[in-house]
C-alpha positions in Angstrom: -43.8 10.0 6.0 -40.5 8.8 7.4 -38.9 10.7 10.2 -35.1 11.1 10.1 -33.1 11.4 13.3 -30.1 13.8 13.2 -27.4 13.4 15.8 -25.8 16.5 17.0 -22.5 15.9 18.8 -21.7 19.4 19.9 -18.2 18.8 18.5 -16.7 20.2 15.3 -16.2 17.4 12.7 -12.5 18.2 12.7 -12.4 17.2 16.4 -14.2 14.0 15.7 -11.7 13.2 12.9 -8.8 13.9 15.4 -10.3 11.5 18.0 -10.8 8.9 15.3 -7.2 9.2 14.2 -5.9 8.9 17.8 -8.0 5.8 18.4 -6.8 4.2 15.2 -3.2 5.0 16.0 -3.6 3.6 19.6 -4.9 0.3 18.1 -2.0 0.2 15.6 0.5 1.0 18.4 -0.8 -1.9 20.6 -1.0 -4.5 17.8 0.9 -7.6 18.6 1.3 -10.8 16.5 2.1 -12.7 19.7 -1.4 -12.2 21.2 -2.6 -10.1 24.1 -3.0 -10.6 27.9 -6.6 -10.1 29.1 -6.2 -6.4 30.2 -4.9 -5.5 26.7 -7.7 -7.4 25.0 -10.2 -5.5 27.1 -8.5 -2.1 26.4 -8.4 -2.8 22.7 -12.0 -3.8 22.7 -12.9 -0.5 24.3 -10.8 1.4 21.8 -12.6 -0.4 18.9 -16.0 0.4 20.4 -15.0 4.1 20.7 -13.7 4.0 17.2 -17.0 2.6 15.9 -19.0 5.2 17.8 -16.8 8.0 16.5 -17.3 6.7 13.0 -21.1 6.9 13.5 -20.8 10.4 14.9 -18.7 11.5 11.9 -21.2 10.0 9.6 -24.0 11.9 11.3 -22.0 15.2 11.5 -21.2 15.4 7.8 
């Protein structure tokens, strides 16, 4: 018998959606066709990682 793991975030799904939207908007706002200096590449990498984690939490919370 398979055991399923359920993740409980402690946050309402609406809050997770707001966090997701803010992260996506931050990535959009910092997009540059001319490239990025190292600190901006790092910051965008952290935002993408947070966005992926938020997506996983939203999927587990629905």
